[in-house]
All heavy atoms as a GROMACS GRO file, in nm:
protein
  595
    1ALA      N    1   1.216  -8.464   7.041
    1ALA     CA    2   1.166  -8.384   7.150
    1ALA      C    3   1.236  -8.424   7.279
    1ALA      O    4   1.262  -8.541   7.301
    1ALA     CB    5   1.015  -8.403   7.165
    2ASP      N    6   1.262  -8.327   7.362
    2ASP     CA    7   1.329  -8.353   7.489
    2ASP      C    8   1.223  -8.382   7.594
    2ASP      O    9   1.153  -8.293   7.640
    2ASP     CB   10   1.412  -8.232   7.528
    2ASP     CG   11   1.493  -8.254   7.655
    2ASP    OD1   12   1.479  -8.361   7.716
    2ASP    OD2   13   1.570  -8.164   7.692
    3GLU      N   14   1.211  -8.508   7.630
    3GLU     CA   15   1.111  -8.550   7.729
    3GLU      C   16   1.143  -8.498   7.868
    3GLU      O   17   1.055  -8.491   7.953
    3GLU     CB   18   1.100  -8.704   7.730
    3GLU     CG   19   1.050  -8.763   7.600
    3GLU     CD   20   0.908  -8.722   7.566
    3GLU    OE1   21   0.826  -8.709   7.658
    3GLU    OE2   22   0.881  -8.701   7.447
    4GLY      N   23   1.271  -8.464   7.894
    4GLY     CA   24   1.310  -8.420   8.026
    4GLY      C   25   1.276  -8.275   8.056
    4GLY      O   26   1.278  -8.232   8.168
    5LEU      N   27   1.243  -8.199   7.953
    5LEU     CA   28   1.213  -8.057   7.971
    5LEU      C   29   1.063  -8.039   7.986
    5LEU      O   30   0.986  -8.067   7.895
    5LEU     CB   31   1.263  -7.976   7.851
    5LEU     CG   32   1.237  -7.826   7.855
    5LEU    CD1   33   1.308  -7.763   7.974
    5LEU    CD2   34   1.283  -7.762   7.727
    6ALA      N   35   1.021  -7.993   8.101
    6ALA     CA   36   0.880  -7.968   8.125
    6ALA      C   37   0.866  -7.835   8.199
    6ALA      O   38   0.938  -7.808   8.294
    6ALA     CB   39   0.819  -8.080   8.208
    7LEU      N   40   0.777  -7.753   8.152
    7LEU     CA   41   0.750  -7.626   8.218
    7LEU      C   42   0.626  -7.639   8.303
    7LEU      O   43   0.524  -7.690   8.258
    7LEU     CB   44   0.729  -7.515   8.114
    7LEU     CG   45   0.850  -7.480   8.030
    7LEU    CD1   46   0.812  -7.376   7.926
    7LEU    CD2   47   0.963  -7.429   8.117
    8ASP      N   48   0.637  -7.594   8.424
    8ASP     CA   49   0.524  -7.597   8.517
    8ASP      C   50   0.462  -7.457   8.519
    8ASP      O   51   0.524  -7.363   8.571
    8ASP     CB   52   0.572  -7.637   8.656
    8ASP     CG   53   0.461  -7.638   8.759
    8ASP    OD1   54   0.345  -7.612   8.723
    8ASP    OD2   55   0.492  -7.664   8.877
    9PRO      N   56   0.342  -7.440   8.464
    9PRO     CA   57   0.282  -7.306   8.459
    9PRO      C   58   0.252  -7.249   8.597
    9PRO      O   59   0.229  -7.130   8.611
    9PRO     CB   60   0.154  -7.326   8.378
    9PRO     CG   61   0.126  -7.472   8.385
    9PRO     CD   62   0.258  -7.540   8.402
   10GLU      N   63   0.255  -7.333   8.699
   10GLU     CA   64   0.230  -7.287   8.835
   10GLU      C   65   0.358  -7.244   8.906
   10GLU      O   66   0.353  -7.194   9.017
   10GLU     CB   67   0.160  -7.398   8.916
   10GLU     CG   68   0.027  -7.442   8.857
   10GLU     CD   69  -0.071  -7.326   8.840
   10GLU    OE1   70  -0.085  -7.246   8.936
   10GLU    OE2   71  -0.132  -7.315   8.733
   11ASP      N   72   0.472  -7.265   8.842
   11ASP     CA   73   0.600  -7.231   8.900
   11ASP      C   74   0.614  -7.080   8.915
   11ASP      O   75   0.567  -7.002   8.830
   11ASP     CB   76   0.712  -7.286   8.810
   11ASP     CG   77   0.849  -7.258   8.867
   11ASP    OD1   78   0.885  -7.323   8.966
   11ASP    OD2   79   0.919  -7.172   8.811
   12GLU      N   80   0.682  -7.036   9.019
   12GLU     CA   81   0.702  -6.893   9.044
   12GLU      C   82   0.773  -6.825   8.929
   12GLU      O   83   0.742  -6.712   8.892
   12GLU     CB   84   0.779  -6.876   9.176
   12GLU     CG   85   0.838  -6.739   9.198
   12GLU     CD   86   0.981  -6.727   9.147
   12GLU    OE1   87   1.059  -6.820   9.166
   12GLU    OE2   88   1.012  -6.623   9.086
   13SER      N   89   0.869  -6.894   8.867
   13SER     CA   90   0.942  -6.835   8.755
   13SER      C   91   0.850  -6.807   8.637
   13SER      O   92   0.862  -6.703   8.572
   13SER     CB   93   1.055  -6.928   8.710
   13SER     OG   94   1.150  -6.941   8.812
   14CYS      N   95   0.758  -6.898   8.610
   14CYS     CA   96   0.662  -6.876   8.501
   14CYS      C   97   0.570  -6.759   8.535
   14CYS      O   98   0.540  -6.676   8.448
   14CYS     CB   99   0.580  -7.002   8.475
   14CYS     SG  100   0.673  -7.131   8.392
   15ALA      N  101   0.525  -6.752   8.659
   15ALA     CA  102   0.439  -6.641   8.701
   15ALA      C  103   0.513  -6.508   8.688
   15ALA      O  104   0.456  -6.409   8.642
   15ALA     CB  105   0.390  -6.662   8.845
   16SER      N  106   0.641  -6.507   8.724
   16SER     CA  107   0.720  -6.385   8.712
   16SER      C  108   0.736  -6.343   8.566
   16SER      O  109   0.722  -6.226   8.532
   16SER     CB  110   0.858  -6.405   8.775
   16SER     OG  111   0.847  -6.420   8.915
   17LEU      N  112   0.763  -6.440   8.480
   17LEU     CA  113   0.776  -6.408   8.337
   17LEU      C  114   0.645  -6.360   8.278
   17LEU      O  115   0.645  -6.269   8.193
   17LEU     CB  116   0.828  -6.530   8.261
   17LEU     CG  117   0.973  -6.567   8.288
   17LEU    CD1  118   1.008  -6.698   8.221
   17LEU    CD2  119   1.066  -6.456   8.240
   18ARG      N  120   0.533  -6.418   8.321
   18ARG     CA  121   0.403  -6.369   8.274
   18ARG      C  122   0.382  -6.224   8.317
   18ARG      O  123   0.330  -6.143   8.241
   18ARG     CB  124   0.289  -6.457   8.326
   18ARG     CG  125   0.267  -6.583   8.246
   18ARG     CD  126   0.134  -6.651   8.279
   18ARG     NE  127   0.121  -6.688   8.418
   18ARG     CZ  128   0.163  -6.803   8.472
   18ARG    NH1  129   0.223  -6.893   8.397
   18ARG    NH2  130   0.145  -6.827   8.600
   19ALA      N  131   0.423  -6.190   8.438
   19ALA     CA  132   0.408  -6.053   8.487
   19ALA      C  133   0.488  -5.956   8.400
   19ALA      O  134   0.439  -5.849   8.363
   19ALA     CB  135   0.454  -6.043   8.633
   20VAL      N  136   0.611  -5.993   8.365
   20VAL     CA  137   0.695  -5.908   8.280
   20VAL      C  138   0.629  -5.893   8.142
   20VAL      O  139   0.621  -5.782   8.087
   20VAL     CB  140   0.837  -5.968   8.267
   20VAL    CG1  141   0.916  -5.893   8.160
   20VAL    CG2  142   0.909  -5.963   8.400
   21ALA      N  143   0.583  -6.004   8.085
   21ALA     CA  144   0.520  -5.999   7.952
   21ALA      C  145   0.395  -5.910   7.955
   21ALA      O  146   0.375  -5.828   7.864
   21ALA     CB  147   0.484  -6.139   7.905
   22LEU      N  148   0.312  -5.926   8.056
   22LEU     CA  149   0.190  -5.845   8.066
   22LEU      C  150   0.224  -5.697   8.080
   22LEU      O  151   0.159  -5.611   8.020
   22LEU     CB  152   0.105  -5.892   8.184
   22LEU     CG  153   0.038  -6.028   8.164
   22LEU    CD1  154  -0.012  -6.083   8.297
   22LEU    CD2  155  -0.076  -6.016   8.065
   23ASP      N  156   0.328  -5.667   8.158
   23ASP     CA  157   0.370  -5.528   8.174
   23ASP      C  158   0.412  -5.470   8.040
   23ASP      O  159   0.373  -5.359   8.003
   23ASP     CB  160   0.485  -5.520   8.275
   23ASP     CG  161   0.526  -5.377   8.302
   23ASP    OD1  162   0.442  -5.301   8.354
   23ASP    OD2  163   0.641  -5.342   8.272
   24ARG      N  164   0.489  -5.545   7.964
   24ARG     CA  165   0.537  -5.497   7.833
   24ARG      C  166   0.424  -5.485   7.731
   24ARG      O  167   0.435  -5.409   7.636
   24ARG     CB  168   0.649  -5.586   7.783
   24ARG     CG  169   0.772  -5.569   7.869
   24ARG     CD  170   0.891  -5.637   7.817
   24ARG     NE  171   1.002  -5.615   7.909
   24ARG     CZ  172   1.112  -5.685   7.909
   24ARG    NH1  173   1.128  -5.783   7.822
   24ARG    NH2  174   1.207  -5.659   7.996
   25LEU      N  175   0.317  -5.560   7.753
   25LEU     CA  176   0.200  -5.551   7.665
   25LEU      C  177   0.106  -5.438   7.707
   25LEU      O  178   0.002  -5.417   7.646
   25LEU     CB  179   0.124  -5.684   7.664
   25LEU     CG  180   0.195  -5.799   7.592
   25LEU    CD1  181   0.122  -5.930   7.620
   25LEU    CD2  182   0.202  -5.772   7.443
   26GLY      N  183   0.144  -5.367   7.813
   26GLY     CA  184   0.062  -5.256   7.859
   26GLY      C  185  -0.055  -5.296   7.945
   26GLY      O  186  -0.146  -5.217   7.967
   27GLN      N  187  -0.053  -5.417   7.997
   27GLN     CA  188  -0.161  -5.466   8.082
   27GLN      C  189  -0.117  -5.457   8.228
   27GLN      O  190  -0.087  -5.557   8.295
   27GLN     CB  191  -0.198  -5.609   8.043
   27GLN     CG  192  -0.251  -5.618   7.902
   27GLN     CD  193  -0.288  -5.759   7.864
   27GLN    OE1  194  -0.312  -5.843   7.948
   27GLN    NE2  195  -0.294  -5.784   7.735
   28ALA      N  196  -0.114  -5.335   8.277
   28ALA     CA  197  -0.057  -5.305   8.408
   28ALA      C  198  -0.125  -5.379   8.522
   28ALA      O  199  -0.057  -5.440   8.606
   28ALA     CB  200  -0.063  -5.155   8.433
   29ASN      N  201  -0.256  -5.374   8.528
   29ASN     CA  202  -0.326  -5.438   8.640
   29ASN      C  203  -0.302  -5.588   8.640
   29ASN      O  204  -0.280  -5.648   8.746
   29ASN     CB  205  -0.475  -5.406   8.637
   29ASN     CG  206  -0.503  -5.262   8.668
   29ASN    OD1  207  -0.426  -5.194   8.736
   29ASN    ND2  208  -0.614  -5.211   8.618
   30ALA      N  209  -0.304  -5.649   8.523
   30ALA     CA  210  -0.280  -5.794   8.513
   30ALA      C  211  -0.136  -5.826   8.550
   30ALA      O  212  -0.108  -5.928   8.614
   30ALA     CB  213  -0.311  -5.844   8.372
   31SER      N  214  -0.043  -5.738   8.514
   31SER     CA  215   0.098  -5.758   8.548
   31SER      C  216   0.118  -5.757   8.699
   31SER      O  217   0.186  -5.844   8.754
   31SER     CB  218   0.183  -5.648   8.484
   31SER     OG  219   0.316  -5.657   8.527
   32ILE      N  220   0.061  -5.659   8.766
   32ILE     CA  221   0.074  -5.650   8.912
   32ILE      C  222   0.009  -5.770   8.978
   32ILE      O  223   0.065  -5.829   9.071
   32ILE     CB  224   0.016  -5.517   8.964
   32ILE    CG1  225   0.105  -5.401   8.916
   32ILE    CG2  226   0.008  -5.518   9.116
   32ILE    CD1  227   0.048  -5.264   8.942
   33ALA      N  228  -0.108  -5.810   8.930
   33ALA     CA  229  -0.176  -5.927   8.987
   33ALA      C  230  -0.091  -6.052   8.972
   33ALA      O  231  -0.079  -6.133   9.064
   33ALA     CB  232  -0.313  -5.946   8.921
   34GLN      N  233  -0.029  -6.068   8.856
   34GLN     CA  234   0.055  -6.185   8.831
   34GLN      C  235   0.180  -6.180   8.918
   34GLN      O  236   0.223  -6.282   8.971
   34GLN     CB  237   0.093  -6.191   8.683
   34GLN     CG  238   0.155  -6.322   8.642
   34GLN     CD  239   0.058  -6.437   8.653
   34GLN    OE1  240  -0.044  -6.441   8.587
   34GLN    NE2  241   0.088  -6.533   8.736
   35ALA      N  242   0.238  -6.063   8.934
   35ALA     CA  243   0.356  -6.048   9.020
   35ALA      C  244   0.320  -6.078   9.165
   35ALA      O  245   0.397  -6.144   9.236
   35ALA     CB  246   0.413  -5.907   9.007
   36ASN      N  247   0.204  -6.033   9.209
   36ASN     CA  248   0.158  -6.063   9.344
   36ASN      C  249   0.141  -6.213   9.362
   36ASN      O  250   0.173  -6.268   9.468
   36ASN     CB  251   0.027  -5.991   9.376
   36ASN     CG  252   0.046  -5.843   9.396
   36ASN    OD1  253   0.155  -5.796   9.427
   36ASN    ND2  254  -0.060  -5.768   9.376
   37GLU      N  255   0.091  -6.279   9.259
   37GLU     CA  256   0.073  -6.424   9.264
   37GLU      C  257   0.208  -6.495   9.274
   37GLU      O  258   0.223  -6.592   9.348
   37GLU     CB  259  -0.002  -6.472   9.140
   37GLU     CG  260  -0.046  -6.617   9.147
   37GLU     CD  261  -0.133  -6.656   9.030
   37GLU    OE1  262  -0.222  -6.577   8.991
   37GLU    OE2  263  -0.112  -6.767   8.978
   38ALA      N  264   0.307  -6.447   9.200
   38ALA     CA  265   0.441  -6.506   9.206
   38ALA      C  266   0.498  -6.496   9.348
   38ALA      O  267   0.555  -6.591   9.401
   38ALA     CB  268   0.534  -6.439   9.106
   39VAL      N  269   0.479  -6.380   9.411
   39VAL     CA  270   0.527  -6.360   9.548
   39VAL      C  271   0.450  -6.449   9.645
   39VAL      O  272   0.508  -6.508   9.736
   39VAL     CB  273   0.517  -6.211   9.588
   39VAL    CG1  274   0.538  -6.192   9.737
   39VAL    CG2  275   0.618  -6.128   9.509
   40ALA      N  276   0.320  -6.461   9.624
   40ALA     CA  277   0.240  -6.546   9.712
   40ALA      C  278   0.285  -6.692   9.703
   40ALA      O  279   0.288  -6.763   9.804
   40ALA     CB  280   0.092  -6.534   9.677
   41ARG      N  281   0.319  -6.736   9.583
   41ARG     CA  282   0.365  -6.874   9.564
   41ARG      C  283   0.503  -6.898   9.624
   41ARG      O  284   0.532  -7.006   9.673
   41ARG     CB  285   0.372  -6.907   9.415
   41ARG     CG  286   0.240  -6.929   9.353
   41ARG     CD  287   0.258  -6.973   9.209
   41ARG     NE  288   0.128  -6.979   9.145
   41ARG     CZ  289   0.109  -6.965   9.017
   41ARG    NH1  290   0.212  -6.946   8.937
   41ARG    NH2  291  -0.012  -6.974   8.966
   42SER      N  292   0.588  -6.797   9.613
   42SER     CA  293   0.727  -6.811   9.658
   42SER      C  294   0.771  -6.686   9.734
   42SER      O  295   0.848  -6.604   9.684
   42SER     CB  296   0.819  -6.832   9.537
   42SER     OG  297   0.786  -6.950   9.470
   43PRO      N  298   0.723  -6.671   9.857
   43PRO     CA  299   0.755  -6.550   9.933
   43PRO      C  300   0.903  -6.533   9.964
   43PRO      O  301   0.946  -6.423   9.997
   43PRO     CB  302   0.672  -6.564  10.060
   43PRO     CG  303   0.637  -6.709  10.069
   43PRO     CD  304   0.636  -6.762   9.930
   44ASP      N  305   0.981  -6.638   9.950
   44ASP     CA  306   1.125  -6.630   9.976
   44ASP      C  307   1.206  -6.609   9.848
   44ASP      O  308   1.329  -6.617   9.852
   44ASP     CB  309   1.173  -6.757  10.047
   44ASP     CG  310   1.114  -6.769  10.186
   44ASP    OD1  311   1.086  -6.665  10.249
   44ASP    OD2  312   1.094  -6.883  10.232
   45SER      N  313   1.140  -6.582   9.737
   45SER     CA  314   1.209  -6.562   9.609
   45SER      C  315   1.243  -6.416   9.588
   45SER      O  316   1.154  -6.331   9.572
   45SER     CB  317   1.122  -6.612   9.494
   45SER     OG  318   1.177  -6.571   9.370
   46SER      N  319   1.372  -6.387   9.582
   46SER     CA  320   1.417  -6.252   9.554
   46SER      C  321   1.368  -6.207   9.416
   46SER      O  322   1.326  -6.092   9.398
   46SER     CB  323   1.570  -6.247   9.561
   46SER     OG  324   1.618  -6.120   9.526
   47ASP      N  325   1.373  -6.298   9.318
   47ASP     CA  326   1.331  -6.264   9.183
   47ASP      C  327   1.183  -6.228   9.176
   47ASP      O  328   1.145  -6.134   9.106
   47ASP     CB  329   1.362  -6.378   9.086
   47ASP     CG  330   1.511  -6.394   9.062
   47ASP    OD1  331   1.586  -6.295   9.078
   47ASP    OD2  332   1.553  -6.505   9.027
   48ALA      N  333   1.100  -6.301   9.247
   48ALA     CA  334   0.956  -6.272   9.247
   48ALA      C  335   0.930  -6.132   9.303
   48ALA      O  336   0.851  -6.055   9.247
   48ALA     CB  337   0.879  -6.377   9.327
   49HIS      N  338   0.998  -6.096   9.411
   49HIS     CA  339   0.980  -5.962   9.470
   49HIS      C  340   1.034  -5.855   9.375
   49HIS      O  341   0.976  -5.746   9.365
   49HIS     CB  342   1.048  -5.955   9.606
   49HIS     CG  343   0.974  -6.028   9.713
   49HIS    ND1  344   0.867  -5.973   9.780
   49HIS    CD2  345   0.990  -6.153   9.761
   49HIS    CE1  346   0.822  -6.061   9.867
   49HIS    NE2  347   0.894  -6.172   9.857
   50SER      N  348   1.142  -5.885   9.306
   50SER     CA  349   1.200  -5.790   9.211
   50SER      C  350   1.103  -5.764   9.096
   50SER      O  351   1.081  -5.647   9.057
   50SER     CB  352   1.333  -5.844   9.158
   50SER     OG  353   1.389  -5.754   9.067
   51VAL      N  354   1.046  -5.869   9.040
   51VAL     CA  355   0.948  -5.852   8.932
   51VAL      C  356   0.828  -5.772   8.981
   51VAL      O  357   0.778  -5.684   8.911
   51VAL     CB  358   0.905  -5.990   8.876
   51VAL    CG1  359   0.782  -5.979   8.789
   51VAL    CG2  360   1.020  -6.054   8.799
   52ARG      N  361   0.785  -5.801   9.103
   52ARG     CA  362   0.673  -5.724   9.161
   52ARG      C  363   0.712  -5.576   9.171
   52ARG      O  364   0.632  -5.487   9.138
   52ARG     CB  365   0.636  -5.779   9.298
   52ARG     CG  366   0.520  -5.708   9.361
   52ARG     CD  367   0.475  -5.778   9.491
   52ARG     NE  368   0.362  -5.707   9.546
   52ARG     CZ  369   0.373  -5.607   9.635
   52ARG    NH1  370   0.491  -5.571   9.681
   52ARG    NH2  371   0.265  -5.545   9.678
   53GLY      N  372   0.835  -5.551   9.212
   53GLY     CA  373   0.882  -5.412   9.222
   53GLY      C  374   0.879  -5.341   9.088
   53GLY      O  375   0.833  -5.227   9.078
   54TRP      N  376   0.925  -5.408   8.982
   54TRP     CA  377   0.924  -5.345   8.849
   54TRP      C  378   0.781  -5.321   8.801
   54TRP      O  379   0.752  -5.216   8.742
   54TRP     CB  380   1.000  -5.430   8.748
   54TRP     CG  381   1.148  -5.418   8.765
   54TRP    CD1  382   1.234  -5.513   8.810
   54TRP    CD2  383   1.226  -5.301   8.741
   54TRP    NE1  384   1.361  -5.462   8.815
   54TRP    CE2  385   1.360  -5.333   8.773
   54TRP    CE3  386   1.197  -5.172   8.696
   54TRP    CZ2  387   1.464  -5.240   8.760
   54TRP    CZ3  388   1.301  -5.082   8.684
   54TRP    CH2  389   1.432  -5.115   8.715
   55SER      N  390   0.692  -5.415   8.826
   55SER     CA  391   0.552  -5.397   8.784
   55SER      C  392   0.491  -5.276   8.854
   55SER      O  393   0.422  -5.194   8.791
   55SER     CB  394   0.470  -5.522   8.817
   55SER     OG  395   0.511  -5.631   8.737
   56LEU      N  396   0.518  -5.263   8.983
   56LEU     CA  397   0.465  -5.150   9.059
   56LEU      C  398   0.530  -5.018   9.016
   56LEU      O  399   0.462  -4.916   9.001
   56LEU     CB  400   0.486  -5.174   9.209
   56LEU     CG  401   0.403  -5.286   9.268
   56LEU    CD1  402   0.459  -5.329   9.404
   56LEU    CD2  403   0.257  -5.245   9.281
   57LEU      N  404   0.662  -5.021   8.997
   57LEU     CA  405   0.733  -4.900   8.956
   57LEU      C  406   0.679  -4.847   8.824
   57LEU      O  407   0.658  -4.726   8.808
   57LEU     CB  408   0.883  -4.931   8.944
   57LEU     CG  409   0.972  -4.814   8.906
   57LEU    CD1  410   0.975  -4.710   9.017
   57LEU    CD2  411   1.112  -4.863   8.875
   58ASN      N  412   0.655  -4.937   8.730
   58ASN     CA  413   0.605  -4.896   8.599
   58ASN      C  414   0.465  -4.836   8.604
   58ASN      O  415   0.422  -4.771   8.509
   58ASN     CB  416   0.609  -5.013   8.502
   58ASN     CG  417   0.751  -5.048   8.464
   58ASN    OD1  418   0.841  -4.965   8.469
   58ASN    ND2  419   0.773  -5.173   8.425
   59GLN      N  420   0.396  -4.854   8.716
   59GLN     CA  421   0.263  -4.796   8.733
   59GLN      C  422   0.265  -4.675   8.826
   59GLN      O  423   0.161  -4.627   8.867
   59GLN     CB  424   0.166  -4.902   8.786
   59GLN     CG  425   0.137  -5.008   8.683
   59GLN     CD  426   0.096  -4.946   8.550
   59GLN    OE1  427   0.001  -4.871   8.543
   59GLN    NE2  428   0.170  -4.977   8.445
   60GLY      N  429   0.384  -4.631   8.860
   60GLY     CA  430   0.396  -4.513   8.944
   60GLY      C  431   0.366  -4.538   9.090
   60GLY      O  432   0.349  -4.444   9.167
   61LYS      N  433   0.365  -4.663   9.131
   61LYS     CA  434   0.340  -4.698   9.271
   61LYS      C  435   0.475  -4.711   9.340
   61LYS      O  436   0.521  -4.819   9.374
   61LYS     CB  437   0.258  -4.827   9.279
   61LYS     CG  438   0.121  -4.810   9.215
   61LYS     CD  439   0.037  -4.934   9.225
   61LYS     CE  440  -0.099  -4.904   9.161
   61LYS     NZ  441  -0.194  -5.007   9.187
   62TYR      N  442   0.538  -4.595   9.359
   62TYR     CA  443   0.677  -4.589   9.401
   62TYR      C  444   0.702  -4.645   9.541
   62TYR      O  445   0.800  -4.715   9.563
   62TYR     CB  446   0.729  -4.446   9.390
   62TYR     CG  447   0.712  -4.389   9.251
   62TYR    CD1  448   0.631  -4.279   9.229
   62TYR    CD2  449   0.774  -4.450   9.142
   62TYR    CE1  450   0.614  -4.228   9.100
   62TYR    CE2  451   0.757  -4.400   9.014
   62TYR     CZ  452   0.676  -4.290   8.994
   62TYR     OH  453   0.660  -4.242   8.867
   63ARG      N  454   0.617  -4.612   9.635
   63ARG     CA  455   0.637  -4.660   9.772
   63ARG      C  456   0.628  -4.812   9.778
   63ARG      O  457   0.714  -4.878   9.837
   63ARG     CB  458   0.534  -4.597   9.866
   63ARG     CG  459   0.558  -4.636  10.012
   63ARG     CD  460   0.474  -4.554  10.107
   63ARG     NE  461   0.527  -4.418  10.105
   63ARG     CZ  462   0.451  -4.308  10.105
   63ARG    NH1  463   0.322  -4.316  10.108
   63ARG    NH2  464   0.505  -4.189  10.103
   64GLU      N  465   0.526  -4.868   9.713
   64GLU     CA  466   0.511  -5.014   9.710
   64GLU      C  467   0.627  -5.079   9.635
   64GLU      O  468   0.676  -5.186   9.675
   64GLU     CB  469   0.379  -5.053   9.646
   64GLU     CG  470   0.257  -5.016   9.727
   64GLU     CD  471   0.130  -5.046   9.650
   64GLU    OE1  472   0.092  -5.164   9.642
   64GLU    OE2  473   0.072  -4.949   9.595
   65ALA      N  474   0.671  -5.016   9.527
   65ALA     CA  475   0.784  -5.070   9.450
   65ALA      C  476   0.910  -5.072   9.535
   65ALA      O  477   0.984  -5.171   9.535
   65ALA     CB  478   0.806  -4.987   9.324
   66ALA      N  479   0.934  -4.965   9.609
   66ALA     CA  480   1.053  -4.959   9.694
   66ALA      C  481   1.050  -5.070   9.799
   66ALA      O  482   1.153  -5.133   9.826
   66ALA     CB  483   1.063  -4.821   9.761
   67GLU      N  484   0.933  -5.095   9.855
   67GLU     CA  485   0.920  -5.203   9.953
   67GLU      C  486   0.951  -5.338   9.889
   67GLU      O  487   1.020  -5.422   9.949
   67GLU     CB  488   0.779  -5.204  10.013
   67GLU     CG  489   0.750  -5.086  10.103
   67GLU     CD  490   0.604  -5.078  10.144
   67GLU    OE1  491   0.530  -5.177  10.127
   67GLU    OE2  492   0.564  -4.972  10.195
   68ALA      N  493   0.900  -5.360   9.768
   68ALA     CA  494   0.925  -5.486   9.698
   68ALA      C  495   1.073  -5.502   9.667
   68ALA      O  496   1.130  -5.611   9.685
   68ALA     CB  497   0.842  -5.493   9.570
   69PHE      N  498   1.138  -5.394   9.622
   69PHE     CA  499   1.281  -5.401   9.592
   69PHE      C  500   1.364  -5.424   9.719
   69PHE      O  501   1.461  -5.500   9.718
   69PHE     CB  502   1.329  -5.275   9.521
   69PHE     CG  503   1.283  -5.264   9.379
   69PHE    CD1  504   1.229  -5.146   9.331
   69PHE    CD2  505   1.293  -5.371   9.292
   69PHE    CE1  506   1.187  -5.134   9.200
   69PHE    CE2  507   1.252  -5.361   9.159
   69PHE     CZ  508   1.198  -5.242   9.114
   70ARG      N  509   1.324  -5.360   9.830
   70ARG     CA  510   1.395  -5.383   9.957
   70ARG      C  511   1.386  -5.530   9.998
   70ARG      O  512   1.484  -5.589  10.043
   70ARG     CB  513   1.339  -5.293  10.067
   70ARG     CG  514   1.404  -5.157  10.075
   70ARG     CD  515   1.370  -5.084  10.204
   70ARG     NE  516   1.230  -5.048  10.213
   70ARG     CZ  517   1.177  -4.938  10.161
   70ARG    NH1  518   1.252  -4.854  10.094
   70ARG    NH2  519   1.050  -4.912  10.175
   71GLU      N  520   1.268  -5.588   9.984
   71GLU     CA  521   1.249  -5.728  10.019
   71GLU      C  522   1.331  -5.818   9.925
   71GLU      O  523   1.391  -5.915   9.968
   71GLU     CB  524   1.101  -5.766  10.016
   71GLU     CG  525   1.073  -5.908  10.060
   71GLU     CD  526   1.109  -5.939  10.205
   71GLU    OE1  527   1.147  -5.848  10.282
   71GLU    OE2  528   1.099  -6.056  10.243
   72ALA      N  529   1.334  -5.784   9.797
   72ALA     CA  530   1.414  -5.860   9.701
   72ALA      C  531   1.561  -5.858   9.742
   72ALA      O  532   1.628  -5.962   9.738
   72ALA     CB  533   1.396  -5.805   9.560
   73LEU      N  534   1.611  -5.742   9.783
   73LEU     CA  535   1.751  -5.732   9.823
   73LEU      C  536   1.777  -5.799   9.957
   73LEU      O  537   1.885  -5.855   9.979
   73LEU     CB  538   1.794  -5.585   9.828
   73LEU     CG  539   1.810  -5.521   9.691
   73LEU    CD1  540   1.835  -5.371   9.706
   73LEU    CD2  541   1.921  -5.588   9.613
   74ARG      N  542   1.680  -5.796  10.046
   74ARG     CA  543   1.696  -5.866  10.174
   74ARG      C  544   1.712  -6.016  10.149
   74ARG      O  545   1.797  -6.082  10.208
   74ARG     CB  546   1.577  -5.840  10.265
   74ARG     CG  547   1.592  -5.902  10.405
   74ARG     CD  548   1.466  -5.887  10.487
   74ARG     NE  549   1.362  -5.976  10.442
   74ARG     CZ  550   1.355  -6.109  10.468
   74ARG    NH1  551   1.451  -6.167  10.537
   74ARG    NH2  552   1.253  -6.181  10.426
   75LEU      N  553   1.630  -6.068  10.058
   75LEU     CA  554   1.633  -6.212  10.028
   75LEU      C  555   1.751  -6.251   9.941
   75LEU      O  556   1.801  -6.365   9.949
   75LEU     CB  557   1.502  -6.253   9.960
   75LEU     CG  558   1.378  -6.243  10.048
   75LEU    CD1  559   1.252  -6.254   9.962
   75LEU    CD2  560   1.380  -6.350  10.155
   76GLY      N  561   1.794  -6.161   9.855
   76GLY     CA  562   1.905  -6.190   9.763
   76GLY      C  563   1.993  -6.070   9.748
   76GLY      O  564   1.977  -5.993   9.652
   77PRO      N  565   2.084  -6.047   9.841
   77PRO     CA  566   2.166  -5.925   9.840
   77PRO      C  567   2.244  -5.901   9.711
   77PRO      O  568   2.281  -5.788   9.683
   77PRO     CB  569   2.262  -5.943   9.958
   77PRO     CG  570   2.197  -6.046  10.044
   77PRO     CD  571   2.115  -6.133   9.954
   78THR      N  572   2.267  -6.004   9.633
   78THR     CA  573   2.341  -5.986   9.508
   78THR      C  574   2.250  -5.975   9.387
   78THR      O  575   2.297  -5.969   9.273
   78THR     CB  576   2.440  -6.102   9.486
   78THR    OG1  577   2.366  -6.224   9.480
   78THR    CG2  578   2.542  -6.109   9.598
   79ASN      N  579   2.118  -5.971   9.410
   79ASN     CA  580   2.022  -5.959   9.300
   79ASN      C  581   2.039  -5.824   9.232
   79ASN      O  582   2.026  -5.720   9.293
   79ASN     CB  583   1.879  -5.974   9.353
   79ASN     CG  584   1.775  -5.979   9.244
   79ASN    OD1  585   1.792  -5.924   9.136
   79ASN    ND2  586   1.664  -6.045   9.272
   80GLU      N  587   2.074  -5.828   9.104
   80GLU     CA  588   2.096  -5.702   9.030
   80GLU      C  589   1.966  -5.628   9.011
   80GLU      O  590   1.960  -5.511   8.992
   80GLU     CB  591   2.158  -5.733   8.894
   80GLU     CG  592   2.298  -5.787   8.905
   80GLU     CD  593   2.358  -5.818   8.768
   80GLU    OE1  594   2.319  -5.754   8.670
   80GLU    OE2  595   2.443  -5.907   8.763
   0.00000   0.00000   0.00000
């Protein structure tokens, strides 16, 4: 076992991945809540805002999704 590898469930990356997984499982409200939590934990994370944008977009919340994507690009202009 690799003792050096530890996942922090409170990390923004874990919260973002949970949001993606919940979205793919069809749990839209939980996905958006998790994405919002990721952004709250790491407001300067382009990836967190991007995940929030995808969660919102998949629920037809286009205006909010566009705002999230704009913020993601502001924070990380090269974020695909």
